[in-house]
C-alpha positions in Angstrom: -11.2 16.1 61.2 -9.7 12.8 60.2 -7.0 11.0 62.2 -4.5 11.7 59.5 -5.3 15.5 59.5 -5.1 15.5 63.3 -1.8 13.8 63.3 -0.3 16.2 60.8 -1.6 19.2 62.7 -0.1 17.8 66.0 3.2 17.2 64.3 3.4 20.7 62.9 2.4 22.1 66.3 5.1 20.0 68.0 7.7 21.1 65.5 6.8 24.8 65.9 7.0 24.4 69.7 10.4 22.7 69.5 11.7 25.5 67.4 10.4 28.1 69.8 12.0 26.4 72.8 15.3 25.9 71.0 15.5 29.6 70.3 15.3 30.4 74.0 18.5 31.1 75.9 20.0 27.9 77.5 19.5 29.2 81.0 15.7 29.7 80.5 13.7 27.6 82.9 11.3 26.6 80.1 14.1 25.2 78.0 15.5 23.3 80.9 12.1 21.8 81.7 11.7 20.8 78.0 15.1 19.2 78.0 14.2 17.1 81.1 10.9 16.1 79.5 12.6 15.1 76.3 15.1 13.0 78.3 12.3 11.2 80.1 10.4 10.5 76.8 13.6 9.2 75.3 14.2 6.9 78.3 10.6 5.6 78.2 10.8 5.0 74.4 14.0 3.1 75.0 12.4 0.9 77.6 9.4 0.1 75.4 11.7 -0.7 72.5 13.8 -3.0 74.6 10.7 -4.8 76.0 9.3 -5.2 72.5 12.5 -6.5 71.1 12.9 -9.0 74.0 9.3 -10.3 73.6 9.7 -10.8 69.9 13.0 -12.7 70.3 11.4 -15.3 72.6 
């Protein structure tokens, strides 16, 4: 499988997983865990973006 095919497959799988989690009740432990993980990923992406921006501005 090519990298492009793999990336498309992973993207579709992630989207399907996200839809399944969003359909769960808000008090479901799995949904709460997914929300925490999403927050941490967003925070890490923000830090990386800030570091890249700072290093490019120098």
